[in-house]
N, C-alpha and C positions, 0 to 999 in steps of 0.2 A: 176057659177063664174069660169073664166079661169085665171090661174096665170102663171107668168114667174119667172124664177130664173136666175140671172146673176152671173156667177161664179160657177164652178163645183168642188170645193175643198171638203175636208172632211166635213166641216160644212154644205155644201149643202145637204148631205145625211140626216141630221136631218130635214132640211126644207122639203125635199121630203117626208119623213116619216110623218111629221106633216100634210102636205097638204093631204096626202093619207088617213088620218083618218077622214077627213071632208067630209061628203056626198055632200055638195053643191059645192065642187071643181070638176069641170067637166074635166079639162085637165091641164097638166103642160108642159111648154116649158122651156128648160134650154139652156142657151147660154154660150159657153166657146170656146175660140180660140184653146185650146189644144184638139185634137181628143181623147186623152186617159185620159180625166179628171177623177178625183178620184171617183165622184159620178155616173159614167157611169153604173155600174152594178145595182145599186138601181133604176136608172131612167129606165133602160130597163125592170126591173121587175114591173114597175108601169103602170097600164092601162092608155091609152090615154095620154101618155107622149112621148115627142120627144126632140131631141137635135138639136141645130143650132150653127153655128160657129160665127155668127154676132149678137150681142145683139140688133142691130137696127131692126132685124126681130121681136123681142118682142115689141119694142117701137112702131113700125109701125102697129102692129096688134091691130085694134080697139076693138077686143073682149076680149083682155087680160086686166083685171081691176087692178090686184095687181102684184107688182114685188118685189121679195126678192133680196137684194144685199148681196151676199156671196163672197166678194172680200177682198183683203188685205186692211188694214185701210186707206192707202193713196188714195184709189179709191172710198171710200164711198161717199164723197161729189159730185164728178164729176158725178157718175152714178146715184146717188139719184136725183140730180137736173135734169139730162136728163130725167129720168123716170117721175118725177113730171111734168115737162114741156110738156111731151108727154101725159099727162092726166091720169097717173097711180097713184094709191095709192102705197106707198112704205113701206116695212118692211126691215130695214137694220140691219145687224149684228152689235154687239157692237165692239169697242166704236163707238159712233155716227159719229165721224170724228177725224181728227188729231189735230185740233185746235178749240178753242171756236168760233173763227170768222167763220170757216167753218160750224160749227154747227148752228150758227145764220143764215148763208146764206141758209142752208137747211130748217130751220124752217120758215124763211121769204118766201122762194119760195113756200112751201106748203100752207102757208096762202094766198099768192098772186093768186095761180092757183086754190085754192079751193079743194085741195086733202089732204089726211091724210098721215102723216109721223109717223112711229112707229120705235122703236129700240128694239132689242131683249134684254130684261132684265129678262131672263126666271126664275131665281131662286125665284123670288117673287111669282111664281105660284105653288110652291111645297106645298102640304098639310101641311107639318110640319112647313114651314115658315108662312103660313096663320094662323095657330093656334097660333104660338108664337106671331105674330103681334097682333092678337086679344087680347091675354092675356096682352101684354105690353101696348097697347093703351088703354085698358079698365081701367087700374090702379089696376087690380086684384092682381098683384104682388107687388104693391107699386110703389115707384118712381125709375126708372132706373138710375143707376149711373156709370156702367162700362160695356163695351162690349169688348170681345176678339175674334177675328176671325183669324183662322189659315188655310192656304192653303199649303199643303205639296205635291208637285208634281214633276214629272220627264219630262222635255222637253229638256233634254240635247242633244238629237240627232238633232232636228231642230235648237236649239240655237247654236249648235257647227258646223252646216253646213254653210259654208261661202256663199253658193249660195241661201240659204233660206232667205226669207224676215222676218222670225220670229225673233223678238228682235232687228231689225235694227232701227236706229233713223229716217231714211228718209221714210221708208215704214210702219213701225209698230208704230212709235212715242214713243217707250219705250219697255221695256222687260216684265218681269213677272208681274209687277204692273199694267201696262195699259192693259195687255192682259187678265189675270185672276183675278188680284186684283180688276178690274172693277166690278166684281160680288159682292165682299165684300163691296165696297164703295156704290154702288147703294142700297144695302140692308140697310146699316147703314143710308143713307140719307132718305130712306123710313120710317125708324123707328123714327129718331130723328131730321130730317131737315138737312139743310146744315151746315157743321161745321164752327166755327168761326176762328179756327187756326189749322194748320197742321204742323207737323215736320216729317222728314223722313231721312233714309239713304237707298239709292237705289244703290246696288253695283253688279258688276260682280265678283263673288268669285270663280267660278269653270270653267265656259266657257272660252275657250282660244281665241276665235275669237275677235280680238281687236275692230272690228266695230260693235259688238253686245252690247246691253245695259244690264240692271240689270237682273241677274238670281236669286237674293235674295233681298228682300226689307222689311224693318221694318218701319212702319209708325204709328204715333200717331195723333189722331184727337180729338179736343175739340168742343163739341156741345153745343148749348144753353140749359139752364136748368140744368147745372151741370152734364153732361154726358161725360165721357172720353172713348175713344176706342183705341184699338191697332189692326193693321192689319199686319200679317206676311205672306209673300208670297215667296215660294221657287220653283224654277224650276230645282233644282239639287238634289232632294232626291231620290236616287236610291236604298236605303236599305229597303224601305217599299212601299206598294201599295199607289197609289194616295189617299189622304184623305183631306176632308174639314170639319172643326169643328168650331162651332160658339157658344159662350157663352154670355148670357146677364144676368147681375146681377141687381136685384132690392132690395129695402129695405125689402120686405116681401116674397121674393122668387126669383128663378132664372130659366132660360131656357137653355137647351143644345140642339143644332141642329147639325145633322151630316148627311152626304150623305151615311153613311153605311146603307145598306138596311135592316139590322136586327132590328135596333132601331134608328129611325131618330129624335125622339123628347123625351126629358125627362124634366119634370117640377118638381122643388124642392121646398119644404117648410120644415122648422124645421129639416134640415138634412135628409129628407126622400123624395124619389121619389113619388109624388102624382098623376102623370099622365105620361103615356107612349104612344108612337105612333110608330108602325112598318111600314113596306113598303109592300103593297099588290098589287103593280102594276108590270106588266111584264117587263117594261123598267127600266133602271137605272134612278135615280132622274133627272139627267141632260137631258137625252133624253125625258123623260116624260114631263118635264117642258117646253122644247122648243115647243113641240106639243101643250101644253096647252096655251102657250104664243101666238102662231100663231092663234089658234082657237079663243082666246079672241080678238085679233086685228081684225080678219075677222068679228066677231060679232059686234064690234064697227063700222066697215065700214057699215054693213048692217043696224044697228039701229041708227047710229049717236051719240051713247053714248061716253062719255069720257073714256079713258082707265085707268086701275089701275095705270100704270106708263106711262108717256107721253114723248114726245121728249124733252121738257124742263127739265124734270127730268134727262134724259140722258145727256143733255147739262151741267147741274149743276154737275153731276158726273164727266164729263170730266174736268170741271173747277177745281174740287177738286183734280183730278189726276195730272193735270198740276201744281197745287200748291205743291203737294207732290214731284214732280221732281224738282221744283224750290227750295224747302227746302233742298233737297239732294245736289243740285248743290251749293247752297250758304252757307250751314251749319247753317241756321237760321230758326226759326219758321216763317211761312207765314200766314198772316191774310187775310181771304177771305171777 
């Protein structure tokens, strides 16, 4: 299998590393108009890899079967549709698109041309999440009723850069919530289905660039079956290292999930930890999960199997995020 990558920013490094771990990937071609693209060093260190300036060289190459879209959010629809219509399977970075209408167009195009469309929703492929998902879905911990997801990060440099697309309404479609909160929302939807109501406050509290959107967001989500969730995302925490923590509470136990590599999973019963999971992989959980996500999608292409999370799941995640921003703008709960 030969693959292409459109866009050579920092996230393209993760795609290169992911493809490089798969024996069946014969070559990688990366297209970026900037000759000094961020992923250049990693591409040059990869066997059978090359760079081109025009993405149409990838689309016109009949031997390239799969294309990764690693571009700003506003370009996902355009380049994914072009690649699909050129006969390529597409793996696009999250979010799937800027609007639900764009996402629907991408999904419809994939169906029309008979190609597969996948979206990077990598954190569902971490071992600690898969174990938590198994416990929650099996009912072993009783009925879930509350989930609390915290993302405490520092993106102040790019959010404060007036020339960066990060956090802009026209290119990113939002700030911290759509960019990194997307991970929390697709995990919650995977566990509990689509929420019935959402409420939120998405604010720019620290970043001074007036054309940037939220650097801090607090959202609440009401799911079917009596499950409440909160998602707190910050891009302005400079006093601590980046941390992502997730807690799911059930009637007979609870689960803690963390990206801290010492202990990524704790299962609680009767005020005691009854199960622990550490991290025994060389990569950070995010890097590892992107590689696993790409490998899973390529396997689905080879076998024709359905993926664990599909493009419609990504579309529903985007719909939920758009409702979160609507709630923030209107000051009201939004029914989905």
